[in-house]
N, C-alpha and C positions, 0 to 999 in steps of 0.2 A: 090197373096197377102198372107201375113203371119200374124199370131196372134201377137199382141203387147199390152203392158200395157200402158195406157194413163192416165195422171192426168189432170183434168180440173179445171178451175176457172170460175165461172159465165157462164157455158155451153160451154166454148171454151177450147181447149187443150192448156196446157202450158208446159208439159214435157212428155217424153215417155221413156220406157225401151224396147229396141228392139235389138235382137241378142246379148243380154248380155251387151249392152251399154246404159247408161243413157244419154239422149239428151235433152237439153233445147230448147223449141220452141221459136225462136226469133220473128217470125211474122207469122200470118195467112194470106196467100196470096189470098186465095179464099175459099168460103164456099157455098155449094149447096146441094140440095136434089134430088135424083133420085127415081122415082116411081117404077121402076122395071117392071116386067111382072105382072101387077095388075090382068090381066085376068086369071092368074095361081095362084092367091093369094100370090104372092111374096111381101114381106114387102118392104116399101120404106126405103132407106138407106141415111144416112147423110154423106157427104164428106167434108173433109178439106184438102186443099193444104197448107202445112206449110213449113217454112224454119227453120231448126234447126241450131245449132252451127256447124253442120257437112255437111248437105246436104238438098235438097228439098225432101219431103216425102208426098205421098198421103195417107191420113188416111180415113178409112171407118168405120162408126159406125152403128151397127144394133140397133135401138131404142128399139126393143122388148126384146132382150137378154142383151144389154149393151156391147156386144163384139165389140172389135176393130180389124181391120186388117190394114196392112201397106205395101207399096211398094215404092221403090225409084222412084221419078218422074223426 
């Protein structure tokens, strides 16, 4: 996964800037949380599977840092 800049409205992503390209999110296809390795104090992460005007992308947000990561889905 690669770092990405994401803009949100009401907690949901609505656009992103990735690999130098601005992409409008057309639809959030799925949304879930993964606890991670809690026994190793790994933080839970929030995931969004989104459809942009160009492709499907999996977004991952670290709620502690606010950082976003992305990969083509």
